[in-house]
N, C-alpha and C positions, 0 to 999 in steps of 0.2 A: 973329753966330755965335760970335765970340770971347767975348762976355759970357755966352752960354749955356754954353760950355765951362767958364768960370770958376765959374759957379753949380754945375755938376755936380761940379766938383772939390772944392767946399766940403762936400758931403754926407758924413756920417760913414760909415765902413766898416760893413757889416752885422755883427751879433753872431754869433759862431761858437759852436757847441756842441762838446762833447767829441767827439762822433761825427764832426763835420766836420773837426776838427783831426786826429783819428786817420786819417781818409781822406787828408788833405793830407800827413801825415807818413809814410803807408804802413804803419801798424801797426794791430793790433787795439785795440778800445776798452778791453778788459781790460788789455792791456799798457800802454796810455797811462795808465789810472787807477792802475796799480801804480807807474809812474814818477812820477806826481803825488804819491802817498803818500811816496815816497822824497824827492822835492823838498821836501815840507812838513817832513820830519824834518831835512833838511839846512838848510832856511831856515825856521825857526819863525816869523819875522816875517810870513810870508805865510799863516800858518795860517788867520787869520780871513777872508782874502780867498778862499782855496780852499774851506775848509769853511764854507759859508754856513749860518747858524743851527746850527752845530755838527754838521752832517750831511756825510757824505762825498759827493762829487759822483757823479752817474750819467751815462749816455751822453747824456741829454737836458739836462744842466745846461750853463749858459753858461760858456765858457772866457774868463776875465778878461783884459783887455788890460793890467792893471797888472803882472801877473807873467808875461806871455807871453815877453818877451825873456829875462828871467832864467831861466825854465824851459827855453827852447830852448838857452840857453848851458849850463845844468846837464846837460841830457840829450843834448848833442851827441854825446858818445862812445857813448852807449847806443842812440841811434836808428840805424836802418839807413842806410847810405850810399845816396844817390839815384844812379841811373844817369845818366852824362853824356849830354846830347843828341847825336844824330848831326850832325856839322857839314855844312851844306849848302854846295855850291860857290857862292861869291860872286865876281862879276866886279868887281874894284875899278876905279873910274874914275880916270884920271890927274889929278893936280892941275893946276889951270888955269894956274898961274904957272910950273911946272917943265916943262922939255922932256921929252919921252918918251924913256926910255932904250931903247936897242936891245936886243932879246932875242937872246941868243946861241943860235943853233940847235944842236941836238944832232946831231953828225955820225955818220953810220953808219960802221961799221968798213969800212975800205978806200976811203974817199972822202977827197979833200983837204980841209983845214980851210977853213971858210968865210971869205970876206973881209968884214970889217966895213965897213959903209956909213957915210959921213960923216953927222953929225947934220943933220937937216933943220930949217930954221927953221919955227917953229910960230906960228900966229896965235891969240892968246888969244880965246876965244869970249866974246861979250858975255853976262854972267850974266842969266838971265831970272828973273822972279819966280815962285817955286814955293811950293806949300803946305808948311808945316813938316812935317818927317818924311818927305817924298817922297824916293825914292832918286835919287841923282845919276847921270844918264845921260851917259857920256863921249861926246864928239864927236871924230870923226877929224880929225887935223891935215892941212892942205892944203899941199903943198910943190911947187915946180917940178920937172918931170920932166927928168933929165939925158939926154944923147944915149945911144943904145943902145951906141955903140962905147966910150963912156967907162965903162960899167958893168962891174964884174968878174963873173965867174961866181957866180951865187947858188945856194946849196944850200937848197932849201926843206925845212924839217924839219916833220914832222907834229906838231901840238900834242898834248900828253899828254891821254889821255881823262879825262873828268870821272868821278871815282870815285863809284860808287853808294853804297858803304858803306866807310868806312876799315877797314883790316884790323887796326889796332891798337886797336880799341875795347875798353875794359875790360869784363869780364863784369858783367852786371847782378846786383846784390846784392838779393835779395828780402827784404822785412821779415820778422821772426819772427812766426809766427802761433800761435794757441792750440793746445794739443795736441788731437788728434782721438782720440776713444774708438773703438777698432776694434770694431765690432759684427759678428756673423756675418751675412753676406749672406743675403738671403731665398732665393737659389737655390744657396747653397753646399752643401758636403758635410754630410751628416746626422751628428749626434752619437749615441752609443749611448743608447738610452732608459734613463732613470734614472741616467745618469752624473753629472748635476748635482744630483740629489736630487729631492724631491717638493714640489709646490706644491698648495695647497688653495684652491679657489674655491667660491663659492656661485652657483647659478643665480638669475636669468638671467645668462649669460656675455656681457658686452659687450666688443667688440673693444678699445676703449681700455683698460679695466681689465685685460683679459687680457694685453695687451702689457706693461703695467706689471708684472704678476706674473711675466712671462717675462724682464723686463729687456731688452725690445726696443722698437724704434720701431713705432708702429702700422702704418706702411706695410709693414714687413717681415712682420707678421702677415697683412696684407691680401694681400701677394704670395704667401705660402704658401697662403692660402685660394683665391686665383685659380688656383693650380695644381691645386686640388681642384675646379675649376669652380664656385666660390662667389664671386659678386660681392657684396661687402659694403662698408660704409663704417665709419668709426671709431665710430659710435654704433649699429651694427647688433648684434643679438643672434645669436649663432651656436649651433649644435647641440653637444651634448656630445661626440658622436663626432668631429666635425671638430676640436673643441678638443683632444681627446686626441691626434689625429694631429699637430697642429701642436706640441703640447708634446713628444711623443716625437721629433719631428724636431730639436728643439733640445736634446735630452738631459734632459728633465724627465719625471717620472711625475706625471700629473694625478690628484688626488683631488677628487671633486665631493661636497660636503656639502650635502644637501638640507635644507629647512626641516623641523623636527620630529624631526631625527635628533640634535639636540644635547643631549638629556636625559642620555644615558649618559656622554658625555665629561666632564660636570660632576663626576662622582664621582672622576675621575682627579686632580682638583685637590687632593684631600685628601692630605696628607703624613703619614706615620706619625711624622715627627720632631716634629710639633706636640704629641704626647702624651709627649714625653720628660720623665721626672721631673725632670731637671736644670733645665728651664725653668718648672716649676710654682711658683706663688706662692699664698699663702693668699688666699681671697676671702670676702666676707661671706655668711652663709647667707641663702637665700631662704625666707621663712616665709609660709605661707598660713593665714589665719584663717578657719575653717569653723565652721558651727553653724546652729541653727534660726533662723528669722526672729524678730527682736525679742529675741534673747538677749544683746545687748550687744557684738557684734563691732566695729562701727564706734566705739562709745563707748570700747572698750578701746584702739583705735588713736588715738582723739582724745586720750587722756591722754598717749600717747607723742609725738604730733605737736604737742600744745598748740593744737589747732584744734577747730572744731566743724563737722564734716562732716554730722552727723545732721540739724541744722537746715536744711541746704541740700538734703537729699533729700526729694522729695515723699512725703507720707504717713508720714514718719519711718522709711521702710525703704530700705535700700540697693538701688539698681537698676542700678549700674554696678560694674565691677571697677576697682580703683585700685591703684597701686604706690607705695610710700613708703619712704624711707630714714630710719632712726632710729639715733641715736648713743647709746651707753651713758653715762648720767649718774650712775652709782652710785659707791660708794666702793672697790670691790675693784680693786686696782691691775692685776691680770692682765687685766681687761676694759676698761681705760681706752683710749679712742680707737677701740674696735671699733664697727662698724655692723651693723645688721640690715635687710634689705630685706623689707618686709611687703607682702603682697597681701591686700586686703580684697575679699571676695566676697559677692554677694547671698545671702541665706538663703531668699528666697521660692521656692516650688516651681517657679515659671516659669523660674528661672535655673539649672536643673540642668547645662546645658552649660557655663555660665560657671564654675560651681563646679568641675566636672571639669577644665576647662582651667586654672584657677588651681592646682589640686592637682597637675597633671601636670608643672609646672615647678618644684616646690618641693622643698626639702631637709627642712624640718621643718614639720609641720602642727600648728597650735594649734587644738584642738577646744574650742570655747566651749560650756559647758553651764550653763544658769541653775539656781541652787541651789533655786529655788522650783518650777520646772517639771520639771527632770530631762530625760531623753532624750525627744525628740520626733521626728516623722517625718523632718524634714530633718536632724536630728542623726544618725539612723541612716544616711541617704544620705551625709552628709558623712564619716562614719566609714569607709564603704566606699571612698570616693574616697581618703581619707588612707591607708588600709591598702594600696590598690592602687598609689599613686604615691609617697607620701612615704617618706623613709628613717627618720624618727623622728616620734613623736607626743607632744605635750605637752598635757595636759588642763588647761584653765583653768575652774575652777568659779566662775562670776561671780554677782553679786548676793547675796553672802553676808550683806549687811546688809538684804536685803528681808524683808518679812513672810512667814513660812512657809518660810524657807530651811532646807534639810536636806542638809548636806554628806555625811553618811554614806549617805543614800539614793542620792545620785548615785554615790558610790563603789561601792555594791552593784550598781547598774545597770551600771557599767563592768566589774565582775568578771563579771557575767552575759554580757557581750559580749566576753570574752577580752582585755580591756585592763586587767588588774589594776593598781591604783595601787601606787606604789613603797612607801608606808608600810604596805600590806597584803601585802607580799611579792612584788609584781610588778615590772615594768620600766618602767611608764609613770609619768613625772613628773607629779605633780598639784599645782597651785598654786591655793589658794583666794584669790580676788581680789574687789575691788569697783572696777570701772572708773569708777564715778561719783565715788567718794571717793578713789581712788588707793591703796587698801589692797592690799598684796602685789604691786604692779605691778613694782617693781624686782626682787623675787625671781623673778617670771615671766620678765623679760628675762634675768636671770642663768641661769635654767634653759635658755632657748633657746640662749644662748651656750655653755653647758656641752655641750649636745647637739651643737652645731656643732663644738666642739673634739674631741669623741669621733669624729665623722664624718670629721675631717681634710679639710675641703673645700679643694681647690686647683684652679687653672686656669692655663693659659698665657696671659699678658697680651700677648705679643709677636707672636702669630700673627694672620692675618686674622680679623676679628671675626665671630662667629656668635652667634645668639640666637633668641629667640622673641617673636612679637607677642602682647601681653596684651590690648590693646584698641585699637580704631581708630575714627576719626570724621571727619566733614567739618566743618571750622570756617570760619566766615565771615571772610574776610581772610587766612586761613592756608592754606586748601585742605585736602587730605587730611593727617591727622596720625595717629600711632599711638604708643602706649606700649609699649616693648619692654624686655626684660631681656637684657642681654648675658651669654652663658654662657661665651664663650671669646674671647680677643683684646681689643683696645681699639678702640672706635669713635670716629672723629673727624669734625668737619665737613669736607666735601669727599669723604668716602669714598663709594663706590658699591657697592650690594649688590642682590641679587635675592631676592625673597620670593614664592615660588609663581608666580602669574601677574602679579605687579606688581614694579616695581623702584623704586629710590630713589637719588638723589644727595643726601646729607645737607646741608641748608642750615643747620640749627641743631639743637643738642641742648639740651633744657631739663629742669630738675628739676620736682618736684611743686609747687614754689612759684612757678614761672614764671621762674626765674633761668637764664641761659645757662650751659652746662657746656662746658669746653674739651675734655673727652673722657669716654667712658663705659667704665669698666673692668669686668672680670667680676663678676657679681653685682649690678651697679648698674642701677636703672631709669632710663629716659630717655624723654622725649617727642621724637619725631623729626619734623622738617618737611622736605619735599622729595619726597614720594611722587608718582608719576604717577597713582595711583588709590588708593582706600581698600583696604588689604590685609585679608585674612580673618584674624580672631583665631585664635590657636593655630598659625599658619603660622611655620615657621622661616625665618630669613634667613641669607645668607652673603655675605661681602664678595668682590667680584671686582676685576679690574684697573681698569676704567673704566666709565663710564656706557654706552658703546656696547655693550660685552660684556653688561652687565646687561640692557639693552633687548633684545638678541637672545635671550638665554636666557629672559627673561620672555615674549617673543612666541612662542617655540617651546613653552613650557609652556602658554600660552593656546591655541595651535593644537591641541596634543595633547588638552587638556581639551575643546575644542570638538568634536574628532572623536569622543571617547568619548561626549559628550552626544548627538551625532547618532546614534551607533550604538545607544545605549540608548533613544533617543526612540521611542515607539511611535506607531502610527497612531491617529488620533482615535477615541475610543470612540463608536460609533454604536448600540450595543446589539445588533448583528448577531452571530449565532453560526454556526458551520459547519453546512452542511446546510439552511439556511433558503432559501426561494424568494425571488425578487426582490420579490414583493409583501410578504412577511413582513419582508424587510430594510427596505423603505420604511416599513412601519408601525412598525417598531422605531425607525427614525431619527426619525419624527414624534413618537413617544412620548418619545424622548430630548430633542427640542426643547422639549417641554412641561415638562420637568423644571425645577424651581425652582433657580436658580443665583445665588449672591451672589459677584460678582467684586470683589476688594479689591486696592488698590495700597498697599503698606506704606511708611511713612516712619518713621525713628527717628533719635535723636540720635547713637547710636554703633552700631557693627557688632554688638557683643555683645547689646545689647537688641533689635536687629532680628532676630537669631537666636532669641532667647527669645520674641519676639512671634510670629514665624512658627511656632515649635514649639507654642505654646499654641493658635494658630488651627487648626493641622492636627489637634490632638487633639480638636477639637469634632466629635463624632459625631452625625449626624442622617440618618435615612432619608428625610426630607421635603425638606430643602434641602441642596444641595451647595455647599461653600465652595471657591472657586477663587482662588488668589493669582496675579495677573497680573505682579507684579514687586515689587521692594523696593529701597530705597536709603537712604543716610544723608544728613543735612543738612536744611535747612529746605524746606518745601513750595514748589515753584517753579511758574511758569506752564506749563512743559513737563510737569510732573507732572499738572496739571489737564487739559491737552490729551490726554495719554496715557490718563487715566482716562475722559475723554469718548469717545475712540475705542474703548476696550475696554468701555464701558458698565459701569464699575466705580465703587466708592466709594473714597475715600482714608481710610485708617486711619493716623493720625499719633500717634506716642508721643513726648511731651516735646520737640516741635519747634515752631519758629516759622513764620510765613508771610512770604514775601518780598513786596516792594511790588508791588501790582497783582494779587495772587492773589485777594483777597476779591471785587473786582468781577467777575473772571473766573469765580469759583465761582457767583455769582448769574446771570451771563449764560449759562453753560453748564448750569446746574442740576445740577452735580456735587455730591454729598453729601460732607461732610467730617466725620469722627469723630475727635476728638482728646482726649487726656487725659494726665496726667503720672503716673498710677498704673496699673500694668499690669493688675491684676485688675479695676479699674473699666473699663478699655478693653475687656477681653474681654467683660464683661457688656454693654456697649453694642453690640458686634459681634453677640452672640447675639440681642439685641433687634432688630437690623436684619435678621437672618436670619428671625426670627419674622414680621416685617412682610411678608415675601414670601408667606407662606402665606395661603390663603383662610380667612376667619374661620369658625369652627365655629358652626353654627346650632343652638340648643337651644330646646326647647319649654318654656314656663313657663305653668302653669295659674293663671289669675287667680281663678276662682271657678266655682260651679255653681248652677243654679236648677232646681227641680222644677216640671213643668207640672201645675197643679191644674185648669185649665179651659181650654176653647178657645172663642174668640169669633169671630163672623163680622165681616169688615171689607169692607163692600160685598158685591157679588154673587160675587166670585171669590176673594178673599183671606181669610185667617184670621189671628188673633192668639192667642198662647199666654199665658194668665194664669198667672204663676209666682210662686213663693216662693223668694227667694235663700237657699240653705241654707249656703253657705260662700263666703268671699272676697267678690268683688264682680263685677258684670257691667258692662262698659264699652261704651258705644256705639262702633260702628265696629270693635270688636275681633273677631278671628276666633273663630268658635264652631262647635260640632258638636252634633248631636243623637244621644244614646245611648239605645237602647231594648233592654232585655234584655241589656245588656253589649256590644252591637254598635253600631258607629258607622253611623247611617243617612244622615246628611247633614253636609256641611261648608260653611260659608258665613259671611259677616260679619253682625254684628248691625246690621240696617238701621234698625230703629225700637226705641227704648227709652223707655217712658212709665211715669210713676208717677201713677196716677189719669188725669187728662186732660192733664197737663203733660209735655212732653219733658224727659228727664233725661239727663245725660251719663254718670252711673254710679249703680248701686244697690248698696248693701252688704248683707251677710248680715242676715236677720231682717226684711227688708222685701219687700212684694209689688210686682210690676211687670208690665207687659205687654211681651212680646218678640216681634218679628217678624224672622225671618231672611230674607235675600235669596234669592229663587228657591225657597222652600219653604213649603208650606201644610198638610202632612199631619201636624199635631201630634196627639198622643193624651195623655190624662191619664196621668201616671206617667213620661213621658219626662224625661230629664235633659238640660238644655242647659248645656254647659261652655264657658266663655269662656277663650281661651288667647292668649298672645303669643309671638312668636319673638324670642329673644335671641341676639345674635352675641357670641361669646367668642373671645379670642386663643388660637390653638392652641399647643401646646408642641412643641419640637423632638424 
């Protein structure tokens, strides 16, 4: 047993945590941690032991034995004094070797003093073996009893009562505790509604979130709701009326903001101080290059950018809108260091929307006219866009070195359209250039900078960024991207903005060469990464506080757009009209089902070309086949697109896109047709051919030849054969034939037998005699005409 106790004594004391030490010392954990911080300041040699891995200790951290004694000594005056334990009455045993001392009795008043008794001899008790730590039990001493006569009168005094609690116990000093935040009780007095202000919440209203908004504990809100006979938990959703009552009880006015009601408050963000002239700084002009297809717009920009974009475009025509920044490299000192932002727009007729979108954000429009062609249809359209949106127009007469170039004819056409050249007394600056050779290009850029100087273009670069989306696309590895032009403010990576039904937290800004930009100032183009979806081109964006606010505003805009679409959406067209009977409605629906419909799923590389493709397909008019667009998106053709086309019984029309892995086998397996091309007008032609293939072929009768009956011969007892002379064309065996007598068709039937003399013949040409027998007919007469015909199937037109 002794060995076991020794073994237990050798065990190390259990490790204590700060929470255990705080409980032992009678203080809060926070107070103990604060004392430890003071101890470390006073004793920096213990810093590495207290702050393990450089971190401050927490309630669950281990309290080190190394600094325990020094810390207790340091904090002795700061720690609360412990209450002294209540003393228990202990009966002390007399010492074995000393005689017992007589106890002097306490005499009552009025009694004689007691007589002390002589000491009695004591017998020392024999010590017994006892376990260590056991209390010593005193044994009474035995003495001889004297005679009664010899004893003096003894006054027996009552021993003092054992005190249950000493009266002089010092008061208990309680340790300091953390301050308690006084919150209004759930059943306390009510505050005046609105005395503490207004709070705004969004449904659904959850008890936990509602309590945080009211600066209350959840149990207090639950208590208020229980008074309204509502049994809820912290995760329950409460009604708006109950929430208003609880808010008014605590002095708040509750404002509930529903989804879809956030479109109007966005306008309040605009501050008139953003347009303060004192904050305005000059910005580069945004220039849009417009003109007819193949008049040299992209070649003109290629000279400034020193690149070759034309060779990269399919068919040699621009099918995308691009934004580029060009610096002045001339010799005039007043224009040194200035930049111009160019927008290159497609000139093909299919891209009218893209041209108008490009013109709508520009300050100066450069109208490119080929000197050998003059004004063309798309030039007329581009001029209308420029006059509608641009502040100034600069005419660039290109291809002055081409054969048949006539600059004066172009200027005359300009005068006829009320844009008289400057050298003819008008206000339009005209620059003859050759984009291929670079002739007059510097003068053209100087003319643009001159117009920008006259317009005095300025913008506030220190306000929240605003701008417009020029083009958007879905890129592999990058996700949705968009080219934007900043119109106001400065856009930086990390900014969040909302753009229509989409939002973006800017991950990166890139220029037209793929280099990262630290920021985008007013008038500068930039490619933005970080969109949640592909934005619609032409949509304006505006910076907000954070991505959460941007997401909420975008969701509200998407919800509002969806409601509008649902309101505009009409019932399916069944061909029924008011006043029709049920049978007529059924027949109309059946006729509608028999209608030829080509359903297409559109895919494009960028959003702008998707718009252009959709616009071209909608313009295909046909009374025989109806074209229905079931959807459209940007990016490569995916397996989900094939599945959607299969479910909708549609074909996939892809413009300048690639196929993802696994799409080609799925197309073969599902028999979904894919039409793809990188030139838009070629793609439109292929779609028209697909529409034509749905139509039933047109059957046309073609006359092969004719033969005149000269004689009739008997063939057996019942049948007859016509002896004929082929007068035109040829007669072919098994061909369809008819007998014409007196201009009327008597019989129709196939050529059953065709012989020349006694031999069978496959065909007999004009000028030869033959014998003809038609199937199921024997009533030939001399003078009848037998015509051989064939039925040809031709592809119908839309």
